[in-house]
N, C-alpha and C positions, 0 to 999 in steps of 0.2 A: 384801426392804424397800428395801436399800441401793441395789441396782441400778434399783429403780423410782423413786428420790429422784433418782438421777443422770439418768436418763432425762428427767426433767422438766425439767432444768436448761436446756437449749436453748430450751425452749417457753417459760420464763421469759424468757429473755434477748430472745428474738424478742419477744415480747409488750412488754417494757420498750422495747426498739428502734422497735416500731411507736409506741408510746404518745409515745417521744422526737421520733419524726418528725411526728407529728401536732401535738404541742406547739410545734415549730420552725416549721411551716407557720402555725397560729395566729399565734404570735410576729411572724412576716414579714407576715401580712396587717394586723394591727394597726399596724403601724410603717408600711405603705404609707397605711393610712387615717387613721392622725395626722398623715402629710405632707400627703395631701391637704385636710385639714381646716386644716392649718396654711397651706398656700398659699391657700384661700379665705378664713381669717380676715385674712390679710395684704393680699391684694386689696382685699376688702371695706373694710379700714381706709383705702386709698389711695384709693378710690372716693369714700368720705364725705367724706375730706379736701377732695377736688377740688369735691365738691357743695357744702360748707359754704363754701368760698371764694368761689363765684360768686353764692350766695345774699345774701354779704354784700357785694356790690357794690351801692351805692345807685344808685338811678335817680329823681331827684326832678324832677317837674314844678310849678313856681311860676307862678301866674298865666297858665296855659296855655302857657307857654314852658319849653322844655328848655336848661339848660346844656350845650351839647355840648364845651365846652372841659372842664369837670368832668369830664363821663362820660367823655370820652377817657383823662383822666388816672387815674381809678380804674378803667377797663379795663386801661389800662396797667401799674398796680401789680397787677393779677389776672394778666396775662399772665407777667408776671416771676416771681411765686410758682408759676403752673401750669406754666410750663417746669421748676421746679426741682423739684417734686413728680412731675411725670411722668417725668422723667430718673431720680429716685430708685426709683420703680417699675421702670422698665426695668432700671437696674442690679440692683435687688433680685431680678427674675425671673429674670436671667441667674445670680446666685449661687447660686440654690435650684433652678435647673431640672434639673440632673443628679442632684440628691442623692435617695437614697431614704430615709436615715435622719438625722433632725437631733439633734446632742446637746444635753442640757439647757441648758449653758453658751451656744451660739448662740442658743437659743431666747430666755434672758434678754437677750442681747446685741440681739438683733431687737426685742424687746418695748421696749429703751430706744432703739433706732433709730425705732419706730413712735410713741413718745412724743414724741421730739424733732422727727418730723415733723408730727403732730398739733398742733404749737405754731405752725406756718407759717399757719394760717387766723388765728389770735389777732393773730399780727404783722402780718399783710395788712391786717386791719381798723383796727389802729392807724395804719398807714400811711396807708390811706385816709381816716381822719379828720384825720390831721396828717403831713404830710410833714417831719418835724422830725429832728435829728441823732440823738436818744433812740431813736425808733421804726425808723429805718432801721438803726442799728447794733446794735438787738436782733435784728432781722430776718437781718443778716448773720452775727451771732453763733451764731445757730441753724442757718443755713446751714453754717458752719465746723464744729458740733459734729456736724451729720448726716453731713456728709464724712469726718470722723474716725472715726466708728462705722462707716461702710461699707468702709473700709479695715480696719479691726478684723476685723469680720466675714468679709469676703472672705478675709483670710488663715489666719482661723480655721477656714474651711470646706474647705481645701485638704487636710486629713488625711482628710475625710469622703469626698473625691473621688479622691484618688489614693494609691499605695501608698508612693511615695516622697516625703512631704511636703516634707521638707527642699529637696529638688531642685527641686520645682516651686514652691517658696516664693522661690528664685532666680529663676525664669524669671518667675514675678509680678510680682517687684521690677523685672525688666529692662522688661517690657512695660509695666505699670499704673503703677509706682511714680514716675516722673517726672511722668506726668499729674496723678496725685494730689498730688504736691507743688506743682505748679505752680497748680493748683486752689485749694489751701490757703492759697499765699502770695499769690495774686489777693485771695482773700476777705479775707484781713488788710490789705491794700493797700486795698482797697474799703471796708473797714470804718473804717479811720483817714481815708480821704477824706470819708467820709459825715460824720464829726464837723465838717468846715469847708463841705463842699459837698452836702447831703443829696440834693438832687435828681440830682445827677451821679452820686453813689454808687448811687443806685438803679437808674440806666439800666445802669450799669455791670454790675450784680448779673446781668444777663440774658445777659451773655456767658459765664458761667461753665457754665450747665446746655445752653446750645445747643453750646459748644465740646465739653463732655463727652460729650453725644449725640451728636454727629457722629463723634468720636474713637474711642468705646468699641465702636462696632459692628466696626470694622476691627481694634482691638487684642483683642478676644474672639476674633474669628476667627483669630488669629495664635496665641494662646494655646490654642486648641481644636486648632490643627494640631500644635503642639510636643508638645501632651499625646498626640499618637497614636504617638510616637516611643518607642522602649524607654530604658531609665536609660542606655545607652551613648550613644545618640543624643542625648539632652538634654543629658550631661555633654560630647559633643564640640560641641554648638552652643554652649553656654555659654562654651567657650574659644576660640570665632571671634571676630573683630574686630567693632565695630560695623557697618561698611560689610558685611563678610561675612554678618554674621547678617540684614541686610536683605536680601541677594541671596538666601540661603539660603532665606529666608521667601517670596519670591518664588516661586522654584523649587518649593518644597514645596506652595504653594498650587494653582499650575499643574497639578503631579501629581496632587495630590489631586482636584482638578476634573476631569482626564482620567480617572480611575479611577472616581469616581461617573457619568460619562456614558457 
C-alpha cells in the first residue's frame, strides 16, 4: 500500500503542473484581453471628445447671410483644441503601445487623464461663446493638468516595459524631460498672458501641441533605440557628454536602419 501511494505522487504533481500551466495560460489570455479592451475604451473616449468638439462649433445663418469672420474664429478655436487632444491621443498610444499588462495604479491615473481631457470640449465651447480671460485661462489650466498627468503616467509605465526601470527613468528624463518642462513652462506663461490678452494667449496655445507632435516622434525613436542596448550600454550612454550623446544616437539609428534593411 505504501509503495502504491508513493507511485501515485508523481502523477499528482504532474497533474498539478498541468493545471497550473493551464491557469497561467488563462491568466495571460485574460490580461491580454483586458489590455485590448483598455486600449479600445481609451481610443473611443478620445474619438468621442473630438466628435463632441466639432458638434459644438456653431454655424449660424441670419437673414440668408453667413458671418464668415465669426465662423473662422470658431473654427480656429476648434483647431486649437483638436490639435491638443489629437496630440494627447498620439502620446497616449505611444505610452501603452508595447505594454501587455497595465497595473491598477496606472489605470486610475489614466482615468484621471481621460477625465481631464474630456473637459476640453466644455472649455472649448466656453471660449467659442466668449473669448474672455476666464475662459481662455480655464482651458490653459486644463492643458497644463493633462500635460502633468502625461508625464506621471509615462514615468510610471517604465517598470512595466523595462527590467531596469531606474536606469530607463534617467534616459527618459534626458530625452523627454526638457520638452515636458518647456511645454509646462510655456503653458504657465500663456495662461498668465491670457489674463491680459485672451486672444493672443489663445493663438499661442496652438504652438504647444504642434511643437510637441513634431518633436515627440524623433524623441520616441531615440528612446526606443537606447532601450535596445543592454544595461552596461545604457550606463555608458548616460556617462557621455551631451554632444557625444547626440552623435551616438545618430550612429545608433543609422546602424539599426542598416540592420533592418
